[in-house]
C-alpha positions in Angstrom: -11.5 -19.1 -1.9 -9.5 -16.1 -2.8 -11.0 -13.1 -4.7 -9.8 -12.5 -8.3 -7.6 -9.5 -8.4 -7.1 -8.2 -11.9 -3.6 -8.2 -13.3 -3.4 -4.5 -13.7 -4.4 -4.0 -10.0 -1.8 -6.6 -8.9 0.9 -4.8 -10.8 -0.2 -1.5 -9.2 -0.1 -2.9 -5.7 3.3 -4.6 -6.3 4.7 -1.2 -7.5 3.1 0.8 -4.7 4.8 -1.4 -2.1 8.1 -1.5 -4.1 7.9 -5.3 -4.2 8.3 -5.5 -0.4 6.0 -7.0 2.1 3.9 -4.2 3.5 4.2 -5.7 7.0 7.7 -7.0 7.6 9.3 -5.1 4.7 11.1 -8.2 3.3 12.0 -7.6 -0.3 10.5 -10.2 -2.6 13.8 -10.3 -4.5 15.5 -11.8 -1.4 12.9 -14.5 -1.0 12.3 -17.7 -2.9 8.5 -17.3 -2.4 6.1 -15.3 -4.6 4.5 -12.6 -2.5 0.7 -12.4 -2.3 -1.9 -9.7 -2.6 -3.5 -9.4 0.9 -7.0 -8.0 1.6 -6.1 -5.8 4.6 -9.7 -5.9 5.8 -10.6 -9.5 5.0 -13.4 -10.3 2.5 -15.1 -12.2 5.3 -15.4 -8.9 7.2 -16.7 -7.0 4.1 -13.3 -5.9 2.8 -13.4 -5.0 -0.9 -11.0 -6.0 -3.7 -9.9 -2.4 -4.4 -6.5 -0.6 -4.2 -7.6 1.0 -0.9 -7.8 -2.4 0.8 -5.0 -4.4 -0.8 -1.3 -4.7 -0.1 1.6 -6.9 -1.0 2.5 -9.5 1.7 5.0 -12.2 2.1 3.4 -15.7 2.5 4.4 -15.8 6.2 2.9 -12.5 7.2 -0.2 -13.2 5.1 -0.7 -16.6 6.8 -0.2 -15.3 10.3 -2.5 -12.3 9.6 -5.1 -14.5 8.1 -8.5 -12.8 8.7 -7.3 -10.9 11.7 -7.9 -7.2 12.1 -6.8 -6.9 15.7 -4.1 -8.4 17.9 -3.5 -8.6 21.6 -0.4 -6.8 23.0 1.5 -8.4 25.7 2.1 -5.1 27.5 -1.6 -4.0 27.6 -3.4 -7.4 27.2 -6.1 -5.7 25.1 -7.2 -5.9 21.5 -5.5 -3.3 19.3 -6.1 -2.7 15.6 -3.4 -4.2 13.3 -1.3 -2.0 11.0 -3.2 -0.9 7.9 -0.7 -0.4 5.1 -3.0 1.7 3.0 -4.0 4.1 5.8 -0.9 4.2 8.0 2.8 4.8 7.4 5.1 2.0 8.4 7.7 4.4 9.9 5.1 5.8 12.3 4.5 2.4 13.9 7.8 0.6 13.4 11.5 1.1 13.3 14.6 -1.0 12.7 16.9 -2.2 15.5 20.5 -0.8 15.3 21.6 -3.8 13.2 18.4 -3.7 11.1 17.5 -7.3 12.1 14.5 -6.7 14.3 11.4 -4.6 13.9 10.8 -2.4 16.9 7.3 -1.3 17.8 6.7 2.5 18.2 3.0 2.2 18.9 0.5 -0.3 20.3 -0.6 -0.9 16.7 3.0 -1.7 15.9 3.3 -4.0 18.9 0.1 -5.9 18.1 1.1 -6.3 14.5 4.6 -7.6 15.3 3.2 -10.1 17.8 0.3 -11.3 15.6 2.3 -11.7 12.5 5.4 -12.9 14.3 7.5 -10.4 12.4 10.6 -11.1 14.5 10.8 -14.9 14.2 14.3 -16.0 14.9 15.0 -17.4 11.4 13.8 -14.1 9.8 16.0 -12.1 12.2 19.0 -14.2 11.2 18.2 -13.6 7.5 17.8 -9.9 8.0 21.3 -9.7 9.7 22.7 -11.5 6.7 20.9 -9.3 4.2 22.1 -6.2 6.1 25.7 -7.3 5.9 25.2 -7.8 2.2 23.8 -4.3 1.9 20.4 -5.6 0.7 18.4 -4.6 3.8 16.6 -2.7 5.1 14.6 -1.3 2.1 14.3 2.4 1.8 11.2 3.8 3.5 9.1 6.4 1.7 
């Protein structure tokens, strides 16, 4: 069961993340899906329904993340904390490939998040290439 997130708080979170997924940076306007409010620290682990623990997530990232807070990196084979969009800056953990189609990890946190959320799934990489050619991607980073 999902927690009720007041409408004003939903609007605040959507605006804060400029209507883009906090994880994969997909713009909601380029998707046919309605993006969701994600509890970064899941409620099942004591996460609160407050602006400090919420972000906007595309349905795919939100499903793959589920109630995870850590991921296993292939390089290190150890558990690493996933990216926390309210406490960390995207550009410190991730970068775009030259053609803006793939997300590149800059840190173990970035690598664990990319792997756990499957942020470079082939269909999404193909879509990013198309969006980049259209001038719609990548979104500006703050």
